[in-house]
N, C-alpha and C positions, 0 to 999 in steps of 0.2 A: 441483717435486716436494718433498714433505716428507721430513724425515729419518726413516729407519726406526727404529721403537721395538722394543725387545726386551721383549715382554710375556708373562707366563705366565698360563695359564687360572686363573680364579677357583677357589679351593679348593686350589691347589697347595701352599701353605704348610702348610695343615692336614694334607694328605696326607703331606708330608715329615716333619712332627713326629710324627704317629702311627706312620709306618713306622720312624722312629728309635727311638721307645719300644719298638716291637715287636721290633726287632733287638737292642736292649740286653738284653732278657729280664728276668725277675723276680729273677734272682740278683744283679743290679747294684743297689746302694743308690742310690735316687733320693730326694732329700730332699723335693721339692715335687710331683713328677708321677708318676703311675702310669697304666697303660693299663687301663681298665675293660672289661668285656664290651661295653658300649655303644660304647666307642672302637674295639674290634676290629670290631664290625659296621660302624662308620662307615668304617674303612679299606676294607672291601670295597666299600661304596657309592662312596667317592671314587675308588678304583682303576677301578671300572666306568665312572664318569662321565669320568674322564681318558682311558681307553682309547677310549671312544666319540668324544670330541672329537678325539683324536689320529687315529682312523680316518677321520673326516670330512675333516680337513685333508689327510691322506695321499691320499684319493681325489681331492681337488681338484688336488693337486700332480701326480698321475699322468695327468691329462687331457692329451691331445695337442692342441696349438693348431691 
């Protein structure tokens, strides 16, 4: 048996960065990065994709052998 790998779904890092910027708000001075309206839309898309992937994995884990 191979060693188990801890992998995160594609796009997770993007989602975490966007959520961090969203949480920090526009009152915080950010020298290089800001969250644009497009970025806010992307957060919604990434959250939806992550939730769908997570739901699929959850369904597989809940199946009784």
